C-alpha positions as CSV (number, residue, x, y, z in Angstrom):
1,Q,-41.8,5.7,6.4
2,V,-39.6,2.7,7.2
3,Q,-41.0,-0.7,6.3
4,L,-39.9,-4.2,7.3
5,V,-41.9,-6.9,5.5
6,E,-41.5,-10.5,6.5
7,S,-42.4,-13.4,4.3
8,G,-41.8,-17.1,4.1
9,G,-43.8,-18.4,7.1
10,G,-46.3,-21.2,7.0
11,L,-47.2,-24.7,8.1
12,V,-44.4,-27.3,8.2
13,Q,-44.0,-30.7,9.6
14,P,-41.6,-31.5,12.4
15,G,-38.1,-31.9,11.0
16,G,-38.9,-29.7,8.1
17,S,-37.4,-26.4,6.9
18,L,-38.5,-22.9,6.2
19,R,-36.7,-19.8,5.0
20,L,-37.9,-16.4,6.3
21,S,-37.1,-13.2,4.5
22,C,-37.4,-9.6,5.7
23,A,-37.2,-6.9,3.1
24,A,-36.5,-3.4,4.4
25,S,-37.2,-0.1,2.7
26,R,-36.6,3.5,3.4
27,I,-33.6,2.9,5.7
28,D,-29.9,2.7,5.2
29,F,-30.0,-1.0,5.7
30,S,-26.3,-1.6,5.8
31,I,-25.8,0.3,9.0
32,Y,-28.5,-1.4,11.0
33,M,-28.2,-4.4,13.3
34,M,-30.8,-6.8,12.0
35,G,-32.6,-9.5,14.1
36,W,-35.3,-12.1,14.2
37,Y,-37.5,-12.5,17.2
38,R,-40.4,-14.7,17.9
39,Q,-43.5,-14.8,20.2
40,A,-45.4,-17.9,20.9
41,P,-49.0,-17.7,22.3
42,G,-49.0,-16.8,26.0
43,K,-45.3,-16.1,26.0
44,Q,-43.0,-13.1,25.8
45,R,-41.2,-12.1,22.7
46,E,-37.8,-13.6,22.6
47,L,-34.6,-13.2,20.6
48,V,-33.9,-15.8,17.9
49,A,-30.9,-14.4,16.1
50,T,-29.1,-11.2,15.2
51,I,-26.6,-10.1,12.6
52,S,-24.5,-7.0,12.9
53,M,-23.4,-4.6,10.2
54,S,-20.2,-6.5,9.8
55,G,-22.0,-9.9,9.6
56,R,-21.3,-11.1,13.1
57,T,-24.1,-13.3,14.3
58,N,-25.6,-14.3,17.6
59,S,-28.4,-16.8,18.2
60,A,-30.4,-18.2,21.1
61,D,-29.2,-21.5,22.5
62,S,-32.6,-23.1,21.6
63,V,-31.9,-22.6,17.9
64,K,-28.1,-23.0,17.6
65,G,-27.1,-25.5,15.0
66,R,-30.6,-25.4,13.4
67,F,-31.2,-21.8,12.4
68,T,-29.0,-19.5,10.4
69,I,-29.3,-15.7,10.0
70,S,-27.8,-13.9,7.0
71,R,-28.1,-10.6,5.3
72,D,-27.8,-9.3,1.7
73,N,-27.1,-5.6,1.8
74,T,-27.5,-5.3,-1.9
75,K,-31.1,-6.4,-1.5
76,N,-31.9,-4.8,1.8
77,T,-32.9,-8.2,3.1
78,V,-32.2,-10.4,6.1
79,Y,-33.0,-14.1,6.1
80,L,-33.6,-16.8,8.6
81,Q,-33.0,-20.3,7.4
82,M,-34.7,-22.7,9.8
83,N,-33.9,-26.4,9.7
84,S,-34.9,-29.4,11.8
85,L,-38.0,-27.5,13.0
86,K,-39.7,-28.5,16.2
87,P,-43.3,-27.9,17.4
88,E,-41.9,-25.6,20.1
89,D,-40.6,-23.3,17.2
90,T,-44.2,-22.4,16.5
91,A,-44.6,-18.7,16.9
92,V,-45.0,-15.4,15.1
93,Y,-41.6,-14.4,13.8
94,Y,-40.7,-10.7,13.7
95,C,-37.9,-8.8,12.0
96,R,-36.2,-6.0,13.7
97,A,-33.8,-3.2,12.5
98,S,-32.0,-1.3,15.2
99,R,-29.2,1.1,15.9
100,Q,-28.7,4.0,18.2
101,Y,-31.9,6.0,18.5
102,S,-33.7,4.0,15.9
103,D,-35.7,0.8,16.3
104,Y,-38.1,-0.7,13.8
105,W,-40.2,-3.9,13.7
106,G,-42.1,-5.7,11.0
107,Q,-45.6,-7.0,11.3
108,G,-44.6,-10.6,11.8
109,T,-45.1,-13.9,9.9
110,Q,-46.6,-17.0,11.4
111,V,-44.6,-20.2,11.6
112,T,-46.5,-23.4,12.6
113,V,-44.7,-26.7,13.1
114,S,-47.2,-29.5,13.4
115,S,-47.9,-32.9,11.9
């Protein structure tokens, strides 16, 4: 059974930083597009950033210049470095692994930005 396990969430003050990790197991990690999504209370889940098999990245305009996605295929792990956090970044952050005919999600990790 494929597992995606997120970690690194928590409470941080505005302007602070967090690094999220998502460890994948039981998949051929290197051939999957990996992504981070988030869902704030009362809102739809939205894309934060993705990284392709080749390392090409894409991110939402709202996080450009502040968040960086990366992956380590030797550790089957994808990361999201979040800097200059704002209260509006508060959400549950989900990891996703996707390719043709396959789509997996983690359980999510809470990020709260508040003073």
